C-alpha positions, 0 to 999 in steps of 0.5 A: 500500500502506497503512503499518500499522507505525511504528518509534520509536527512543528508545534514546539516553541524552539527555545534552543534557538531563542532569541532568533525564534521569538518571532519566527518558527525555528523550522523557517530558519534557512539552510542557505536559502531554503528553510528547514521545513521545505527540506522536509516537505521535499523529502516527503514529496520525493517519497511519493507523498501527495498530502502534507498535514502540518500540526502547528502551534501559536506563532507558526503562521509563517509556515503556512504563508511559506507554502501559500501562493504569493501572487504579488511576489511572483509578479514583482519578480517577473516584472524585474526579469527574474522569471526563473526565481518566480517559477521556483517560488510558484513551485513551492505552493504546488509541491503537495496538497497542504492542511494545517491543524493547530495544537492549542497547548504543547501537550506532547507529540502524541497529543499533536498526532491525535489532532489529525486523526480525522485527516489521516483516516484508516490508512498508513501514514508518515510522520516527520519531526521538524528538526531532522534533515537527512541528506541522502541519495534515496530520501530517508522516508522513501527508504522506510516506505520500501520496507513498509511495503514488505512488512505493512507494520510500523517502522522507525528511522534508526541511527547509531549514536555515540554513548555520550549522546544516547540520553537525548534519544529514544533507543530501541532494543531488538533483533537484526533480521537483515542488513540495516533492518531490526525487529523492535523488542523494546523502546527506552526513552532517554536512557543513561548510556549504561542502561541503553539496550543498544546505540540505535536511536530513533530519528524523527521519521516514522511510517505508522498505521492507524493502530497508533491512534487506538493506543494513544486514545487509551493512554491516561494523560501523565501528571505533566499533561503531555502525551508521547508516542513512545508510550503508545509504541510500548503498549503495542509491543506489550500486546505482541504487535510488530514494529520495525526499525531501519538504519537509514543510509544518509547523513542526518542533521539535527536542525533543532540543535545549534551545532547540528544546524550550523553543520547543515548550513556548511555542508549544504552550502558547500554543495550549493551551485551559487555559493559553494566555491566561495564558501570552500575558499573561505574555509580553506583560508581560515584553515590555512591561517590557523595552521600558521599560528604559532603557540608559545608556552607562557 
């Protein structure tokens, strides 16, 4: 069954990028000249997705505007002879069919997903978090879709992470059943390195079935009021339901982290046809200057 819908969760406050995100969504921060959120949409479209559903929050209107038709801007660009740029801008609004749902309070990603249950319906769907950008020959989501076509069961994107970072992620334990593919036995949310079942972390790209809504609906809201997908996955595993994880091919950038975002800007910048050469020369110049610095002991 082909995956036709993707849900992109972008309701967070983006506190790690304050003050830059005080008046704009962190998902609209540009990687060179394209916002993070557009990279995610283009990944979904390149994976065969026809409909993209955003779960947004207060202060995220710029995302909706970005994927809307901008007739005045297109006219202005064309009147200045910038027809190629006008065409590029026009293409953004026609990448897919878009829908926007607002999460009124930040009550966890499980709560955010429940807001779109009526739009997803009874078919499998993709979920993308607004921070994870993957540069790959075959889109990460497409890699997951290929596996899903065979097993028809929920599947996560997985990445090996170093011990010092393991406590930032949900980590799986499971059995390797083929190259890069694991059947998940357990999920531990943000474990200590000494207690982690593996070094395979869940990245914010999933393909899920409607069964996840049934489990989310049964969950009791915790004391802090936040409802998380991990709790639903744990219930599914406890019932003996199959869940898989795939160690994707490609390079991931955590664009919700300052350093991860800067790495993405540099790497994508080096590949950019307009600025790549100049950026490469600039980096080479800096490296050359540093190599000529002489350090003296005091």
